[in-house]
N, C-alpha and C positions, 0 to 999 in steps of 0.2 A: 527542662527549666525548673528554679526554684521561686514560686510566688511568696511576697510578702504577707504573714499573716498577721492581721489587725483584728483587735476589739471592736464588734461594732453592735448595734441594735438594730434588727430586723424590721421591716417598711412596716409589716403586717402585725405580726404578733411579738414586736418589740422585745425580745430577748436578746441578752447581751451574751454573746459567745465568739470564739475566732474564727476569720473568713479570710478571703483574698479582698485586696484592694476594691476590685472591680465588683464584686460582688454586693447585691442589695438585699436579698432574701435568705435564711437558713435554709430552705430546701423549696422544691418544687410544688408540693403542697401548697405552701403560703406563698407563692408568686399565681398561681393559680386560683386561690381565693381572692388574691389582690385584684386579679382580671375581672374578676364577675361581679367587683361594686360596680355600680352605675352612675357615681361618679365619673368624672373624667380624671386621670390618674398623670402624675409628672412621671417621665421618662428618659430613663438615661442607660447607656451601653451601648453594645455592638449591635450590626445589623445581622438577625438570624439567632443571636442569643436570647438573653431574658426580656430584653428591650432594646431598641434601636433608636430613635429619631429625641431628638431634644424636645421640649414641648408638652403638648396633651395630647394623649392617643383619642382618637374618635371612637363614639359606638354608634352603631348602627342597630334599628329596631326593624323589623321586615316579618312578613307573616308567611309561613310556611306553604306551600302549594298543593300537601296533602291532608296534613293534619288541619293545617287554618288556625293555627295557635300561632302567637306572637314570640318573639324571641330575640334576644340582643346578643349582636355579632359583632367583631372587629373587623373583617375582611368582607369588605362591601359585595364579593364577588360571590359569595357561600347562599345558595337557594332554599335550602331544607336545613329544617332544625336539629337533624340527627341522619345516623346512616341508616336507621331504620325506613325512615322517610321516604329516603332516596331510592332503597333497594326497593320498596313497595310499590312504588310509583314505576320503577324500571320494569317490575314484573306484569305490570298492566300494558306496556307494549308488546309481549309475547302474547302469540295466539297459541291454545292448547288444542293438537290434533293427535290422531292415533297414527301410530306405525304400521306401515303396510305389512310388515314381515310378523312381528309380533306383536301388535295391537293393544302397543302399552301407550299411554298417555306422555307427550313429551311438548316442550315450550317451541314454539317456531316463531322467531323474529320476523317481523314484519317486512324487515327490509329483505331477508333471503326467505321469500315464498315458496323457492324450487325445492326445499327441502321437505322430504315425504317420509325419511325415516329417522329414527333414534342415534343411529351410531353406523360406521362405514361396513361394519360386520354383517347388519340387518341390511344393508344394500347390496351387499356382496353375493348374501344367501338367497334374498329375491331373485336377482338376476339368473341364478344358477338353477332356482327352482322352473323359472319361466322361460327355461330355454334361450337365455339371449347369449349366455355363454356356454355352449355343448359341446363336447369333448370333437365332435367333427367340425364344427366351424373354427375351432383352435387348432385343429391337425392341418384345416386349407390354409388358415391364416398365417400359421409360422413356415408353411414352404414358400407361400408368397413373402414372408418377410414383412406383412404388414401388423402384427401383434407381439406382443414381449412377452417374457414369461410371467411377468404379473399380470397381465392380461391387458395392459393398456393397450391402445389401438396407434400405430403410428402411420407415417407413409412407407410408401414403397422406395429401396433402396435403387440409386441409379448405378449402373454397369458403367465400368469405362475400362480401355485398355490403357497400360502405361507406355509412353513412346521410346523408354531405354530396354526394358526387360521384356517388353508384349505382353505383359499377363494382364488377368480382367481381375479388376475389384471393384467392390461397391460402395459408394458415398451417401449420406445422407444431400436429399435433392436441395435444401438448406445453402450448403455452400459445395454443390458439386460443380459449378461454375469456375470456383475459384481454385478447387484442388485437380492437378494434372498428373503427377505422379504416385503411385501406391507407396513410396518410404522415401525418409530423408538422404538414403543410401543413394535412389535412381537420379534423385534431383541433382544429388551431388556431381554425379557422374556426367550428365546431361550438361548442366553449366562449365564443366571443367574440360568436356569435347567440344562445346561451342562458342563460348567467351573465352577465345584466347586472341592474342598478338591487337589488332587493329579493333576488333569489335568489344575490347572490354574495357571499361571506364577509368580502370588504372593506368591505359597506356601512355607512355611520354617517349613514345620514337624510339624503343628499342636500345634506352642507354643501359638496362641491366645487361646487355650482352657485350658491351665495350669492354675492350681489354684494358686491366688494371697494370700498374706501373710495375717494372721487376723489383723493385725494393719493398713491394706490398707483400712480403711474405709471413710466416709464423712468426719469425724473431722481430718483426717491426709490430706486429700485433701483440705478442708478449710485453712489449717495450711499453707502449700505449696503454695496456691494461694495468702493468705494475704502476706507473706514473699516475693514473688516477685510482690506485689502490683496490683494485678490483670491485668497483663501484659504478654503479649507473648514474653518470653525473645530470641525469635530468630528475629521476625519481627517488635514486638515493639508497636503489636495493644492493643486497651487497649478492657476490658469486656463489657464495655458501646456500642461499637461498631460492636458487636458481637452478633447473635441469642441464640447459646450456651454457656454454661460456657467453661472454659479451662479447656482441657485435662493435667492429670499428668500423666508424661512421666518417666517412669525408664530409667536411662542415661545407665548402663552397660546391658540392656535387661534381669535382673534378676529379677523376680516378685516377689521373696521370700524374699529380699532383700530393706524393706520398708522404707528409712531412708531419714532426711533431705539432707543427701549428694548425694544420690543417685536419687533422683526427681526432675523434674522440671517443670514448667508450658508452655503448648505450646496451640496454637490454632489447629483447626481442619486440616487447610490446611498443616501447617509445619508439623505437628504430620504425616502425611501420608508421608513425604519427609523422615524420619526417616527408614522407610523399608528398603532403600539401602544405601550402604557404612556405615554400622555399626559403625566401626573402628572411620571413620572419625568423625560422629557424637558426639560419646562418646568422643573423646579428645576434640572435641568443646565445648561442655556443661560443662566438667568438666574444661576446662580454664575458661569459664565465671563464674562458683561458685566460684571457687578459687580466680578470682580477686576481686569479689564483696563479698564474705561472706569468703574468707580466709581460703575455705575447703583445706584438703589435700590430694593428692592421690597417689598410688603407679607407678612402672614402668606398671605395670600387668593391670593399668585402672581399682584399686578397690578403693573404699574410706578407709583411714586411720582415724579411731576413735580414736581422742584424747579427753579425758572425762578432762583433766587435765585444758583444755582451759577454760572450761566452769564454773569451780569452781570458 
């Protein structure tokens, strides 16, 4: 962006020089000196910039709780006159204690009275010296899997047996009830063997085993894919981007009615979506084909064959 430069006079020093239209001061020093003036000053501009609110800017007189000197501020939330007073007041809240390991003085916060060491290294050295973490205890703990390599203590892992491969495996006790199998492979094998047929939630009475029409062959599938230009009619993906060929879906789910008006090309991911809400998908696909190819359908969602149109 290009700002227009105009000759103006600085509000503090009064010098005449080029500056943008929205600017009131020649430098930050003039702005800071202008703020320190005890009288109320008129302010213009954007919020967060040099100034923000038309009218007068209030100034407050306060007493610093540390040095007990008066000071003038613009923000009423400020308590201390400077950063030094704030830091020195905060230091008084800290207790000075000797470290148990290195015997050096360090500052302890009153809220954390349990700290007896100046650092974590001193704490580890102290525990190793006093025999809290001895080699014999660590060896026993590693055998029982009660401590990690870093020295952190943990609970014992629960041993379980996998129902598919009958192998023993250990797991953390917090999630031991939820975990049943040793791996995802064993879980997939178990579900593939058990959730079959009527036990599956996707069971629709064995419609997938129904026979197709004789006209539903490779030649018929090619005609439909060429008609749709090798594109999925739902998501619009091309055959070149897919690993497998496009599926041919029966719109009214009648496998014995294999005609152009009742079939559409879909990718594998879109074809899986059609297992649910069948009425919705039939209406949607029929509307797509009627707009693109001018096919006609009845109120019962069945195709109307008008052979006169093809003559």
